[in-house]
C-alpha positions in Angstrom: 16.9 21.0 -18.3 16.1 21.1 -14.4 19.2 23.2 -13.5 18.7 25.5 -17.3 15.4 26.2 -15.8 17.1 26.7 -12.3 19.7 29.2 -13.4 17.2 31.3 -14.9 15.0 31.5 -12.1 17.9 32.8 -10.7 19.0 35.0 -12.5 16.5 36.7 -13.5 15.5 37.0 -10.2 19.0 38.4 -9.1 17.9 41.3 -12.5 15.2 41.9 -11.1 16.0 42.6 -7.8 19.0 44.9 -9.6 16.9 47.2 -11.0 14.7 48.0 -8.6 15.9 51.2 -6.1 14.8 49.6 -3.1 15.9 46.4 -3.5 19.0 45.5 -1.1 19.4 42.1 -3.0 23.1 41.9 -4.4 23.7 41.5 -7.4 24.9 39.6 -10.9 27.9 40.2 -10.5 28.6 39.4 -6.4 27.5 36.1 -6.2 29.1 33.6 -6.5 29.9 32.2 -9.9 30.0 28.7 -9.2 25.9 29.5 -7.9 25.0 31.4 -10.8 26.6 27.8 -13.3 27.3 25.8 -11.0 29.4 21.4 -11.9 26.3 19.5 -13.6 26.2 16.1 -12.1 27.8 13.2 -13.1 27.9 9.6 -12.7 29.9 10.5 -9.1 27.9 13.2 -7.7 25.0 15.2 -7.7 25.3 19.0 -7.6 22.6 21.4 -5.8 22.9 25.6 -5.1 21.0 27.0 -2.0 19.8 30.2 -1.2 19.1 30.8 2.6 19.0 32.8 6.0 21.2 30.3 7.1 23.9 27.5 6.5 21.8 25.4 7.0 19.2 26.9 5.6 21.5 27.1 2.2 22.0 23.7 2.7 18.3 22.5 2.6 17.2 24.2 -0.3 20.6 22.8 -2.2 19.6 19.1 -1.3 16.3 20.1 -2.5 17.4 21.0 -6.5 19.2 17.6 -5.6 16.1 16.1 -4.7 13.9 17.8 -7.7 16.9 16.7 -10.5 16.2 12.9 -8.7 12.5 13.0 -9.4 12.7 14.8 -12.6 14.6 11.6 -13.6 11.9 9.0 -11.3 9.2 10.6 -13.3 10.7 10.3 -16.9 11.1 6.5 -16.0 7.4 5.2 -14.5 6.1 7.2 -17.1 7.6 4.8 -19.4 7.2 1.9 -17.4 4.4 1.1 -16.0 4.1 -2.6 -15.5 2.9 -3.4 -12.0 -0.7 -5.0 -12.0 -3.1 -2.3 -13.1 -3.4 1.2 -12.7 -4.5 1.9 -9.4 -1.4 0.1 -8.3 0.6 2.3 -11.0 -1.2 5.8 -9.2 -0.5 4.1 -6.2 2.8 4.2 -6.3 3.6 6.8 -8.5 2.3 9.2 -5.9 4.3 7.3 -2.6 7.0 7.8 -5.4 7.1 10.9 -5.0 6.3 11.4 -1.4 9.6 9.1 -0.7 11.7 11.3 -2.5 11.4 14.9 -0.5 11.7 12.6 3.0 15.7 11.1 1.9 17.4 11.5 4.0 20.9 12.9 1.8 24.3 10.8 3.8 27.0 11.4 2.7 26.1 15.4 1.3 29.1 17.3 1.5 29.8 21.5 1.6 32.0 22.2 -1.3 31.1 25.3 -1.0 29.9 29.2 0.8 29.9 32.2 1.2 27.3 35.3 2.3 26.6 38.2 -0.4 23.3 40.8 0.4 22.7 39.2 4.1 22.2 36.1 2.2 23.8 32.8 2.6 24.6 31.3 -0.5 25.4 27.4 -0.6 26.9 24.1 -3.3 27.1 21.0 -2.0 27.7 17.3 -3.2 26.1 14.3 -2.1 28.5 11.0 -3.1 25.8 9.0 -5.1 27.6 5.7 -4.6 27.3 6.6 -0.4 23.6 8.1 -1.5 22.6 5.0 -2.9 23.6 2.5 -0.6 21.9 4.2 1.7 18.1 3.9 0.2 19.2 -0.4 -1.2 19.5 -0.7 2.8 16.2 1.1 3.5 14.7 -1.7 0.7 16.3 -4.8 1.2 14.8 -4.3 4.6 11.0 -4.4 2.6 12.2 -6.2 0.8 14.0 -9.6 2.2 11.0 -9.1 4.3 8.5 -9.2 1.6 10.4 -12.9 0.2 10.3 -14.7 3.9 6.6 -14.0 4.8 6.0 -15.3 0.8 8.4 -18.1 1.2 6.8 -19.3 4.3 3.5 -19.2 3.0 3.7 -20.1 -0.6 6.4 -23.4 1.2 2.7 -24.1 3.9 -0.9 -24.3 2.3 -2.9 -21.9 0.2 -4.6 -20.4 2.9 -1.5 -18.8 4.3 -1.0 -17.0 1.5 -4.3 -15.9 1.3 -4.3 -14.8 4.9 -1.0 -12.8 4.2 -1.5 -11.8 0.8 -2.7 -7.9 2.4 1.1 -8.1 4.3 3.3 -9.1 1.4 1.3 -7.2 -0.8 2.1 -4.1 1.2 5.9 -4.9 1.3 5.9 -5.4 -1.8 4.4 -1.7 -2.9 7.3 -0.2 -0.4 10.0 -2.5 -2.4 8.3 -1.2 -5.6 8.1 2.5 -4.2 12.2 2.3 -4.4 13.1 0.7 -7.1 12.7 3.4 -9.2 14.4 6.0 -7.1 17.8 3.6 -7.4 17.4 3.7 -11.1 17.7 7.1 -10.9 20.8 7.2 -8.9 22.8 4.2 -10.8 21.9 3.3 -13.8 23.8 -0.2 -13.3 21.5 -1.3 -11.5 18.7 -4.1 -12.0 15.5 -3.2 -11.4 13.6 -5.2 -13.8 14.9 -8.4 -11.8 13.0 -6.9 -8.7 10.3 -5.4 -11.3 10.0 -8.5 -12.0 10.4 -10.8 -8.7 6.7 -8.5 -7.8 4.4 -9.6 -10.3 5.5 -13.0 -10.0 4.0 -12.6 -5.9 1.0 -10.7 -7.1 0.6 -13.3 -10.3 0.5 -16.1 -7.2 -1.3 -15.0 -4.7 -3.7 -13.3 -7.0 -4.1 -17.8 -8.0 -4.8 -18.2 -4.2 -7.7 -16.9 -4.2 -9.5 -19.8 -7.1 -6.9 -22.9 -5.4 -8.8 -22.6 -2.5 -11.3 -25.6 -1.9 -14.3 -24.6 -0.3 -16.6 -26.8 1.0 -19.3 -25.3 3.6 -22.3 -27.7 5.5 -25.1 -26.7 7.4 -28.8 -27.1 9.4 -31.5 -27.2 8.6 -32.3 -24.1 9.9 -29.4 -22.0 8.1 -29.7 -23.0 4.8 -30.6 -19.3 3.8 -27.1 -18.2 5.7 -24.7 -20.3 3.8 -26.3 -19.3 0.3 -24.7 -16.0 1.0 -21.9 -17.5 2.7 -21.8 -18.9 -0.3 -21.9 -16.3 -2.1 -19.7 -14.3 -0.8 -17.3 -16.7 -1.1 -17.0 -17.2 -5.3 -17.3 -14.1 -5.2 -14.6 -13.3 -3.6 -12.3 -16.1 -5.7 -12.4 -19.6 -4.5 -14.2 -22.8 -5.2 -16.5 -24.2 -3.7 -17.3 -27.5 -4.0 -19.9 -30.1 -3.2 -17.8 -32.9 -1.8 -14.8 -33.3 -0.1 -13.5 -36.2 -0.4 -12.6 -34.5 -4.0 -9.9 -32.0 -3.2 -6.9 -33.8 -4.2 -4.4 -30.7 -2.6 -6.0 -31.9 1.2 -3.8 -28.6 2.1 -5.7 -25.7 -0.1 -8.9 -27.7 1.7 -11.2 -25.6 4.0 -14.8 -27.2 5.5 -16.4 -24.6 7.1 -20.1 -25.7 8.9 -22.8 -23.2 9.9 -25.2 -22.9 12.4 -28.1 -21.0 14.2 -29.7 -20.4 16.8 -32.8 -18.1 17.6 -35.9 -17.1 19.9 -38.2 -14.3 20.1 -37.4 -11.0 21.6 -40.0 -8.9 23.4 -39.1 -5.6 22.6 -40.9 -2.2 23.5 -41.9 0.5 21.5 -44.1 3.8 19.9 -42.7 4.1 16.8 -45.8 3.1 14.6 -44.3 1.6 11.3 -43.5 -1.4 13.4 -47.2 -1.8 15.3 -47.7 -6.1 15.4 -44.0 -6.9 14.5 -42.4 -9.8 15.2 -38.4 -9.8 17.0 -36.4 -12.7 16.3 -32.6 -12.5 17.7 -30.8 -14.1 15.6 -27.0 -15.5 16.4 -25.4 -18.1 13.6 -22.1 -20.2 13.9 -19.3 -20.0 11.3 -16.8 -22.9 12.4 -13.9 -22.9 10.1 -11.3 -26.4 10.1 -9.4 -27.2 7.8 -8.7 -31.5 5.9 -7.4 -32.8 9.2 -10.8 -30.5 11.0 -7.9 -29.2 13.2 -10.7 -25.5 14.0 -9.2 -22.6 11.6 -11.2 -19.8 13.0 -15.2 -19.6 14.8 -17.2 -16.9 14.4 -20.6 -15.7 15.4 -22.9 -13.3 14.0 -25.1 -11.8 15.9 -27.7 -9.8 14.4 -32.1 -8.8 15.3 -35.0 -9.8 12.7 -37.6 -7.7 12.6 -41.2 -8.8 10.2 -44.7 -8.7 10.3 -45.4 -11.5 8.5 -44.5 -13.5 12.1 -41.8 -15.2 14.5 -41.1 -17.5 11.7 -40.5 -14.9 8.7 -37.5 -12.8 10.9 -36.6 -15.9 12.3 -35.7 -16.0 7.9 -34.4 -12.6 7.2 -31.6 -13.0 6.0 -30.1 -9.3 4.6 -28.6 -8.1 8.0 -26.5 -10.9 8.0 -25.1 -10.5 5.5 -24.2 -6.7 5.2 -22.5 -8.7 8.6 -20.4 -10.6 6.2 -19.6 -7.5 4.1 -18.2 -5.4 6.6 -15.8 -7.9 8.1 -14.9 -9.8 4.9 -15.1 -13.1 3.9 -11.8 -14.1 4.3 -11.6 -12.6 7.9 -14.6 -14.8 8.8 -13.2 -18.2 7.1 -9.5 -18.1 8.6 -9.4 -15.1 12.0 -11.9 -15.8 15.1 -13.1 -12.5 15.7 -11.5 -11.5 19.3 
């Protein structure tokens, strides 16, 4: 369909130009027959024709036509198969796949015919599908092997390692997913379903990792409000809060977080009438994360200045700025990564 539409467009353009008195373009009879009726692509070779002011430009346009042929097959495949996790990811993969097609390096492209007519170069190019497939598969294998290596090492460690590496694993899985429909378009024998199943299993396992993470939160008496904020974020993220760390059966999935707080008065001079009579408190909250063996995993410090017209103690007790900082950093980074 793509080739037929292109041929119709080429012929229409030629007839239009030949009908214009001042046109200098070649007539249909002057164009190479292989340009007007190029060989059909087959399971062994892609064929494309191109026109340009130079051999390189004509070849580039011919390869762009082959890219269009691949893109048509890929678009059809993506519309039929939307197996990856959710609509947002599917749309992201569709967009990135189309972009990836535009960047394909056509390894093994061969110029079959060249002709010059009316100051233009006309080219017929063929691309060996087997060579192209091998090149694209090699590119995919880089991401695939990295994904599997990181996933297996994280999965075989503990759930915390898996959670920490989830973003990197998902990015690599996305890179693989982008290549799958392209490889299927090039070779109908390619087993795309095998890779899709592996990726779905990875997404499923990484989602479950949150639920398997057990977090015990302890706190100093004066940090109860901040601890409540942290607990809420842990629950919202999908992790499980426990009231007794000794009750956790799979010890390697246990996180122990301690929240402590210090505060001191701040003497702030301001001309802002809205702050007249207000008290200022510099509050420092320390979040210390350890594993089941009491090995420190992360140590984070959040410092804010709270303001209250209800006195210094009220300023110390405020948690809104602290919560905004938790939102900004992300609860997972707070738990597993020390601030640099």
